[in-house]
C-alpha positions in Angstrom: -71.0 -65.9 45.0 -69.2 -62.7 45.1 -70.1 -60.9 48.3 -70.8 -57.7 46.3 -73.5 -59.5 44.3 -77.0 -59.6 45.7 -78.9 -62.6 44.5 -82.5 -63.1 45.6 -86.1 -63.6 44.7 -88.9 -61.1 45.0 -92.6 -61.6 44.7 -94.0 -59.6 41.7 -97.8 -59.9 41.6 -97.8 -63.4 42.9 -94.7 -64.9 41.1 -91.2 -65.1 42.6 -88.6 -63.7 40.2 -84.9 -64.3 40.6 -82.4 -61.6 40.1 -78.8 -60.7 40.7 -77.5 -57.2 41.3 -74.0 -55.9 41.7 -73.1 -52.4 42.6 -70.3 -50.7 40.7 -68.7 -47.3 41.0 -71.3 -45.5 39.0 -74.2 -45.3 41.4 -76.6 -43.3 39.3 -77.0 -45.7 36.4 -77.7 -49.4 36.1 -77.1 -51.8 33.2 -80.2 -54.0 32.9 -79.7 -57.2 30.9 -82.6 -58.9 29.1 -81.8 -62.4 27.8 -82.6 -64.1 24.6 -85.6 -66.5 24.3 -85.5 -69.3 26.8 -82.1 -68.2 28.3 -81.5 -67.6 32.0 -79.2 -64.9 33.5 -76.2 -67.2 33.4 -75.8 -66.4 29.7 -74.4 -63.0 30.8 -71.5 -64.5 32.8 -68.9 -63.9 30.0 -69.4 -60.1 30.4 -70.9 -59.6 33.9 -67.7 -59.3 35.9 -66.0 -56.8 33.6 -69.1 -54.6 33.2 -69.6 -54.6 37.0 -66.1 -52.9 37.3 -67.5 -49.7 35.8 -71.3 -49.9 36.3 -74.1 -51.3 38.4 -75.4 -54.6 36.9 -78.8 -56.1 37.1 -79.7 -59.5 35.6 -82.8 -61.6 36.1 -84.7 -64.7 35.0 -88.0 -64.0 33.3 -91.2 -65.7 34.5 -90.8 -69.4 33.9 -87.1 -69.3 33.2 -84.1 -70.3 35.3 -84.6 -69.9 39.0 -87.8 -67.8 38.6 -91.2 -69.4 39.2 -93.7 -69.8 36.4 -97.0 -68.0 36.6 -100.1 -68.3 34.4 -99.7 -64.8 33.1 -98.9 -64.2 29.4 -95.3 -64.5 28.4 -95.4 -61.8 25.7 -93.2 -58.7 25.7 -95.8 -56.3 27.1 -96.2 -58.5 30.2 -92.5 -59.1 30.4 -91.6 -55.4 30.6 -94.2 -54.8 33.3 -92.8 -57.6 35.3 -89.3 -56.2 34.9 -90.3 -52.7 35.8 -92.1 -53.9 39.0 -89.1 -56.1 39.9 -86.7 -53.2 39.5 -88.9 -51.0 41.7 -89.3 -53.6 44.3 -85.6 -54.3 44.4 -85.1 -50.5 44.8 -83.0 -50.3 41.6 -83.8 -46.8 40.4 -83.6 -45.4 36.9 -81.9 -44.3 34.7 -81.2 -47.7 33.0 -79.1 -48.7 30.1 -81.0 -51.6 28.7 -79.1 -54.4 27.0 -81.2 -56.9 25.0 -80.1 -60.0 23.1 -82.3 -61.6 20.4 -85.8 -61.8 21.9 -84.6 -59.6 24.7 -84.1 -56.9 22.1 -87.8 -56.7 21.5 -88.4 -56.3 25.2 -85.9 -53.5 25.8 -87.1 -51.7 22.8 -90.7 -51.9 24.0 -89.6 -50.8 27.5 -87.7 -47.8 26.0 -90.7 -46.9 23.9 -93.2 -47.0 26.8 -91.0 -45.6 29.5 -88.4 -43.3 27.8 -87.8 -41.2 30.8 -86.4 -44.2 32.7 -84.0 -45.2 29.9 -80.6 -43.6 29.4 -79.5 -45.8 26.6 -80.3 -49.1 24.7 -77.9 -51.7 23.3 -79.3 -54.4 21.0 -77.3 -57.6 20.5 -78.4 -59.3 17.2 -82.0 -58.3 18.2 -85.1 -59.9 16.9 -87.2 -57.8 14.5 -91.0 -57.7 14.1 -90.9 -58.8 10.5 -88.5 -61.8 10.9 -91.1 -64.6 10.9 -92.9 -63.1 7.9 -90.0 -62.1 5.7 -86.8 -63.9 6.8 -87.7 -67.3 8.2 -89.3 -68.5 4.9 -85.9 -67.9 3.3 -84.3 -70.6 5.5 -84.1 -74.3 4.7 -87.2 -76.4 5.8 -85.1 -78.2 8.4 -84.0 -74.9 10.0 -87.5 -73.6 9.9 -88.7 -76.7 11.8 -86.0 -76.3 14.3 -86.7 -72.6 14.8 -90.5 -73.1 15.3 -90.0 -76.0 17.7 -87.9 -73.9 20.0 -90.7 -71.7 21.1 -91.8 -74.3 23.7 -88.7 -73.4 25.7 -90.4 -70.3 27.2 -94.0 -70.1 25.9 -95.4 -70.6 22.4 -95.1 -69.4 18.8 -98.4 -67.5 19.0 -97.2 -65.6 22.2 -93.9 -64.8 20.5 -95.8 -63.4 17.5 -97.9 -61.3 19.9 -94.6 -59.8 21.0 -93.7 -59.0 17.4 -96.9 -57.2 17.0 -96.6 -55.3 20.3 -93.1 -53.9 19.5 -94.3 -52.8 16.0 -95.9 -49.8 17.8 -92.4 -48.5 18.7 -91.4 -46.7 15.5 -88.7 -44.5 17.1 -86.6 -44.1 20.1 -86.1 -40.5 19.5 -82.7 -39.3 20.7 -82.1 -42.1 23.2 -78.5 -43.3 22.7 -78.7 -46.6 20.8 -76.0 -49.1 19.8 -76.8 -52.1 17.6 -74.3 -55.0 17.3 -74.6 -57.8 14.8 -72.5 -60.9 14.6 -71.0 -61.4 11.2 -70.6 -65.2 11.2 -74.0 -66.9 11.1 -73.7 -69.8 8.7 -77.3 -71.0 9.3 -78.4 -68.2 7.0 -78.9 -68.4 3.3 -77.5 -65.5 1.3 -81.1 -64.2 1.0 -82.0 -64.6 4.7 -78.7 -63.0 5.7 -79.4 -59.9 3.5 -82.8 -59.7 5.1 -81.4 -60.0 8.7 -78.8 -57.3 8.1 -81.5 -55.0 6.6 -83.5 -55.6 9.8 -80.4 -54.7 12.0 -79.8 -51.4 10.1 -83.5 -50.6 10.4 -83.2 -51.0 14.2 -80.1 -48.7 14.2 -82.1 -46.1 12.4 -84.7 -46.0 15.3 -82.7 -43.3 17.1 -81.1 -40.1 15.8 -78.2 -40.9 18.2 -77.2 -44.4 17.2 -74.2 -46.5 16.3 -74.2 -49.7 14.2 -71.4 -52.3 14.8 -70.7 -55.5 12.8 -68.8 -57.8 15.2 -66.4 -60.0 13.2 -66.2 -63.7 14.0 -69.3 -63.6 16.2 -72.5 -65.5 15.7 -76.0 -64.7 17.0 -74.8 -64.8 20.7 -72.5 -61.8 20.2 -71.8 -61.4 23.9 -70.7 -65.0 24.3 -68.6 -65.2 21.1 -67.0 -61.8 21.4 -67.5 -60.5 25.0 -64.9 -57.8 24.7 -66.8 -56.1 21.9 -70.0 -56.0 23.9 -68.2 -54.8 27.1 -66.6 -52.0 25.1 -69.9 -51.0 23.6 -71.4 -50.8 27.1 -68.4 -48.9 28.5 -68.6 -46.4 25.6 -72.3 -45.7 26.3 -71.7 -45.3 30.0 -69.0 -42.8 29.4 -71.0 -41.0 26.7 -74.0 -40.6 29.1 -72.1 -39.7 32.3 
């Protein structure tokens, strides 16, 4: 491991959560990465090193994921953001934060920014989940894809807990003037034309949550935008850091 990277576990209300932190040249702001459903912090490796050149970087494994222990506490977004906030405080990583959330992680950072706006300098959503996706979009998929999608919720918790998260984030109607960038991968062949239209509508709705927002369609990227086109995500983060400084 790079000697500039601190990797450790901290006990947060009885569960040991694993995190990595690297300090960059901008000491007053930290990029906090929130992973997609069932993914550990290693999914950020394609962009971590370059982002750490110009900013502090914090990555972690949620309760029950990767190197973190599993507790009996709920695995919904409201509990997740409280775990994250306590972990950041215990690790002495002070706000302000730029929150970067991929997929399910997008729900979590949106909820965090809605609940604790004074701690958040900016939000970046990477092909983020949307509260209406299970009700409006998933029925437009093939039966096989629907079955595959619903079976995946055992990776972290359960479908019912995920749907609790969808309901929790529904309360966050606006992010006010918090800088917001929404990136959507353009190449997602699992979609039907109808479900793709629904997904892109969701992404535009998310971009409209702040009066200070930017919407970017990333060509030749799929759902994992930061893995397929890391440079596009790195530049979006760099642009936000420079904008906020």
